Residue, then its C-alpha position, 0 to 999 in steps of 0.5 A: m134518890k139524890h144520894p145515889l146521884k151525888l155518889a155518881g157525880s163523885v164517881a164521874v169526877g174520879l173516873s173522868a179524870v182517868a179517862l182524861i189522862c188516857a184521852p191525850l194518848a189517842v189522836a182524833d182518829n182513835a177517839d172511838d178506840a179510846f172510848l171503847g177501850a175505857l168502857s172495856e177496861q171498866g167493864v161497862t156494858w149493857p144487854g145487846a151492847t155492840p161497839d156501834n151502839q156504845i159509840a153512838a151512846g158516847k157521841g149522844v152524850c156530847q149531843d146532849w151537852a150541846a143541847g144543855a143537858s145536866f149531868e143528872q139528866e145524863v145519868n138518868s137517861l142511862v140508868p135504865n141500862l146501866t148502874a149509876e156508877n157505870a153511867a157516870f163512867l160512860i159519861g166521863a169517858a165519852t166527854a173525854a174522848y169526844c167533847p172535852e170542851y164539856e169537861s166542866k159538866v162532869s167535874 
C-alpha cells in the first residue's frame, strides 16, 4: 500500500511544480480560475464534480495543511473519489493556487 503513495508523492512533486509555474500568472482574484484550469487541463474530475465543490476541495486542502495533515492523509482523504495520481495533482494545484506557504508539504 505504501508503494502507490510513494508514486503519488513523486507525481505530486512533478505536478505541483507545473501548478507552481502556472500560479504566478494568476493574481489572487483569479486563484479559483487557475486552480480549475489546472484540474481541467489534467482531466481531474469525479462523479458530481462542479466548480464549486472542486474549489471547496482545493481550499479544504489548505485547511487540512493548517490543521497539521500530512501528504499521505490528504491523498487518502481524496482516494475514494480520485486515483492517487489525480489526488496528488489536486493537492499540488490547490497548494499552489491557495496556500503556497505549505509547498514543503508536497515537495
